[in-house]
Phi, psi and omega in degrees: 000139179284124186293342178295334184264358184300313182303314182294317182291319178297323178298318178297318180297317180297315180297317181295316181296325182287322189250013170129018170074222190298322180300322179289323178303317179299330179279326183281315183256121176283139181292129173300150180261132184240133182227131177286126183260332180151175182233137174230153181262134179238146177053045183285142172218185185296328184238357184213148178200167176239097172295132178248114181267125184253133180234136172268127182239120178256124178260107184277359185276161181277000177236155175283150181233126178289137176270112187272335180173163175233119175265151183211156171221116186252130174243141175239123184050039178081357181260131177297128184242319184202153173209158181169191180225130174253134183242081179286144177271082183216169183225141173272108184290153184299135174050042181208171181256148177225155175254124175252132181248133183241101179271137179224115180279131182230153172251126186297328181292338175292343184276346189233153179283326184225161176296322181297323178292327174297317182293331183274350189265137174257324183217159175226154176269135176243150177221120182245132176228150180178202182211152178257111184270112178252015180087287179281335184227149169236121184251127181292147175229155179205157178204143176224151177174195183237138180240133178285146177255131179300158180247147176292158178300152177259132185241135174206159175273126181274322180189167170234132179255127176270105183269340179205136182224131179218182180290330185264342183179189182211155173252129186234152172231119180263131173265112180262116178273131179236119182250132175263110183273006186259163181269039175204158179286156180200159174228172177236133183283344177169158178235134164251134187216158170225132188241130177239130175247122187062239176254009186253125173284118188269310186197164168219153183184196180213161178237166172279195180300142176268135182303155181300133180254130181295162180298135182051043185227179183232159175218157180239129177247128180260132180237108177273139176217155173251131183253128178258110183296330182294324181272330183265327184113148185283353178300331180293329180293327177292322177298319182290344178275352180275171177279329178222163175209153177278149180216161168223130178233122179233163178160204181223143170260136181252137178223144172270103187268128178306131177073355180241339185084198183286128177234149182246131184239124185287151171219156178207130181219131172240151181180194179231134183228154178284151175250124180243151181232000000 
């Protein structure tokens, strides 16, 4: 508590104690008015973020009042997610407005029963309830709104380059495009994949970590493979002689999720890509 405000607050306490306690306090001290201003995301990542809830607080009294804490209970889609108390070192100045910020760190996977429901969701509803602790008074606060859910990277084959072609097989390099659709940087800890060209399953494998991708940006991962026509069939050589070919790429992306450990998220992409020589 700021010692500059002690005399005024002690005077209020003495008067309240003399003339009837809390009921008298309500008459002497006008309740500050609190209004929800909005929510912004801080330190966002693919699986974790800190929503910061901002409240405008107007103190109509002729004395400053120390803000002792903000208690909160956060629900997402009706499910209890977090609760606690934030103790900002701030003061509500006399006859003026102040902004109080309430940060709450959340893990997105805590919001859903399954990984598939996380993958299908674009937004969630939030509901915040709590109280503003002013020592002599506790004023309820509340907030409702919608929060965006981050999206997994988008994967597609950009092209296949034929670097070597022979009667028995070919050497190929696939350019895998990875797009980050989020407003923050991100990386992938690894990819497991299976690749089909036309009707032929060509290969399956895994990669190491993918370099960090900038926000709303793209990256290209190159995967070299050798194709044996004897084991796969010569139909693949005819596909490689075309200008474009159909493909299907399926697999899993791996991420080290805070508080959950390594999790695998499925992906599947079909399309048509150019063949370059």
